[in-house]
N, C-alpha and C positions, 0 to 999 in steps of 0.2 A: 879617240880620233881627233885630229886637229880641227878646231871650229873657228870660222871667221864670222864675227858678229858685225854687221855693217852699220849699226846705228845705236848709239847711246847718248844720253845728255848729261853725263857726269861733269863735263866742263861747266855747264850752266849752273849746276848745284855748287860746285867749287867757287865759281865766280860770285854767286849770290851770297856766299859766306866769306867773300873777300879773301879766299885762299886759306882760311883758318881751319879747314878740315883736311885731313890727310887722305890722298888718293890710296895710300897703301892699305888702310884697314878701317876707314871711317864707316861706322854702322849706317850712316845716312845714305851712303852710296850703294846702290844695287850692283854697280859694276866697279867695285874697288879691286885692287890688285889681288888681294887674298881670294876674293870670290871668283875672279877670272881664272886663277890657278885651280881652284876647286872644281870649276865647271869645264875645264879643259879648253878654255878659249886660247887660241893660238894667235889671233889677230883681233884687236878691238878697234873699231872706227869711232872717233870722238867728234860729235857734231858741234859746230859753233852755231848757236842760235841766239838772236837778240829778241827780247820780248816784244810782243806786238804793240804794247802801249808805250814803248820807248820813243823819245823824240828822235827825229831823223838825224839830227846833228850829233847825237850821242852814240849812234849805232856802230860806226867804224871803230871808235875807241873801245867799245864793249867787246867787239870781235878781237881786237888786239889784246885786250886784257885776258880774254879766255885763252888765247894762244899763249900768252905769258904763263898762265897757270898750267897749260899743257907742258911747256918746257920746264918750268920750275917745280911743279908739284908731281906731275905724272912721270916725266923722264928723269929729271935730275935726282930725285929722291928714290928712284927705283931703277937701278942699273940694268935689271933684266928686261925692262921695257925698251924696245928698240923702235925708233921712228921709221915708218915706211914713207920714203920720198920718191922712190922709183918702183915701177911695177915689178922689176926683177928682185927687189928687196924681199918680197915674199919668199923667195927661194933661198935667201941667205940666213934665215932665222935658224939658230941652233937650239938644241935641247935646252929647256929651261928658260928660253927667251919668249917674250910676247911682243908681237908687232903692234904698233900704235900709229894710226893714220888719221889725219885731220880731214874733216868734211865741213861743208857750209850748208846750213839749212835755211835757204832764203837769201837772196842777194841784196836785201835792204841795206846792209852795212856799206855797200859801195855807192849808193845813191845812183848818180848818172855818170860816174867816173870809172871807166874801165881800167885806169892805172891802179886803182885800189884793188881790183881783182888780181892784177898782176902781182901786187905786193903779197896778197894772201897766198897766191901760188908759190911765190918765192919762199914763204914761210912754211909751206908744206901741204896746203890744201889740195886734195887730189880728186874730190868728188863734190859737185855743187848742185843743189836744188835751186831752181829759179825763184820759187816762192815758198812761203809757209802757206797758210790756208787762204789768204786773201790776195787782193790785187796789189802790185807794186809797179815800178817802172819797166819791168821786164815781161811780166805775164800776169794772168789771172790765176788764182788758186782755186782749190777744190770747193771752197765754201763761198766763193764770189758769185752772187746771184746772176750777174749778166753773162757769165761763162764765155768771156772773150778769150782770144788766143794770145800768141806772142806779140810783143811790140817789135819795132825795128831794133831797139836796143837789146831786147831779149835774144834776137837772132845774132846780133853782134857778139853777145856773151857766148852763145853756143859755138860760134865760129872760133872764138878764142879757145874754148874747150877742145874743139877738134884739132886745132893747131898744136896744143900742148898735151894732148892725150889725157885730158881731164874727163872724168865721168860726168854725164849730165843726168841728174836724178829727177825722175818723173813723179815721185811719190805724192807730192802735195799739189800737183797741177790740176787745173780745170780740164775737162775733157777736150775743149778746143785747144788749150795750150799743149795738152799731151800730144794731139795729132800734129800740131805745128812742130813740136819738138822732134817727133819721130821722123818728120820729113828732112830735118837738117842735122840732127845729132849723129855723129859717128859712134859714140860710146854711151848709149842710153843704159840706165839701170833704175830699178825701183828698189830703193834701199830699205823700205819698210812699208809694205802694202800687202793686203790680202785680197781674196776673191769676193767681188760684189755679188756673185751668184749665191754664195753661202751667207754673206752678211751685207745687206743692202745699205752701205754707207758710202757717201761720195768720196771718201778717202781711199776706198778700195777700187780695184781694177775690174772693169767689165771683161767678159770673155773675149770680146773683140780687141780690147786693149792688150790683154795678156797674150793672145795669139800674135798680135802685131809685134809685141816685145820679143817673143820667142823667134819670130821670123827675122827680126833685125839682129839677132844674136845677143840680146840683152838679158840680164838676169833679173828675176823677181825674188826679193827677199821677204819672206813672211814675217809679220810683226806680231808681238805677243800682247798688244794692247787689247783688253777684253772687248771694248766697244767696236773693234774692227774684226773680232773673232766670232762674236755671237750677238744677235740683236737683242735678246732678252735672257735674263738669268745668268747664273754663274758660268764662266768660261773654263773649260777643262783642256788638258793636252789633247785628248781625242777630238775635241772641237777644232783645235788649231790644225791637227793633221788632216781634217776634212778639206781644208784649204789647199794643202799640199797635194792631196789626192786629186782635187779638181784641177789644179794647174797641171798635174801629170796627165790627166785625161785630155788636156788641150795641147799636149805635145811638149811640155816643159820639163820633163824628168831630168834633163841635163842642164837646166837653166834656173833651178830653184835654189835659193840660199836662205840665210837667217838674218833678221834685223830686229833685235829684241825691242828697242825703244826703252830699255831700262834707264831709270832716272828721269825719264820724260813722262812716265805714267804713274798714277797714284793707286790704281787698282791692278790686280795681277791675275793672270791665268793660274788656276789651282795647280800647284806643283812647279810653277815657274816664277817663284817669288823674287829671285835675284840671279845674278850670273852664275853663282855657285850651284844652282839647281839645273843648269842646262843639260846635264847628263840624263835627267828624267825624260826630257824630250827625245834625246838620242836613243835611249833604251826603248822607249815606246815605238819610235820609228822602226827600229830593228825587228819589231814583231810583225811589221807590215811590208817591209822592203828589204831587198838584199843589202849586204854590207857595202857593196860597191855603190849602190844608189844612195845610201845614207851618207857615205863619205862624200858623195857629190853634194848633197844638201848641206852638209856641215861646212864645206869649204872648197872642195875640189872643182865643183861646177864653176865657181867664180874664177879660180886659178886658170881653168881651161879657157874661159871666155874673156879674161882681162885684156886690156890694151897691150900691144906689143910694139 
């Protein structure tokens, strides 16, 4: 079945190697093209992330460099990779083609200049998380001790998202920022978050947050990062499925998706070591859910709930 993976950090790895590794088949990449094909990935979202220790004045150039690698390494060298620029593009993919969509993980690269976000939008960014884990000019992140909410600038950014049908990603927000975002965002999504009820980590969503996302029509995409799957010990595919079970119990069976975080994680769920092993998760899900429900988790839930 066709799978949409809403988060990977392959561009970061390619950028760190100055473009000297090939997206096609580099062993260093969990989500290289060969592995996407093996795993049945129909659409892969590629995050732009600028490291937290980078100087502010270097961040926008880093974002542009990662976009360059997306165009030059991912798209130009692999004609079967097709960029997703419009929400209708998901419906235009042919057999053998894989959709590729840019996302932004934290608005640090734009500083306080909304024109830079407009540039990133023109280059193809269609989903934006306001923060990584800490505070910036838009919002507080999940690990910011003060747990403040959105700034006025953060609300301006979301208004830009609403006007341009850009998804607003809540995965790294503090709780206060999350609730502020849900008040104003027309198109919320959690690109890679699990259930805090099963794994008590500030990066995961509480039951109240998850139910609010479902009520707003937003999708929650479970993440394969072991520290967000299980508090202690080795994380397995059944451990990950417990998060899906729990979200279903909260009413989210038609709003759950996948967001691997491949290439952004160093440890792996057993059986989910790279994109080529995604079928292991699908096969295990089919033991617990109907084929229709699993097709929903794999991608159809997002297609049903995407902006129009």
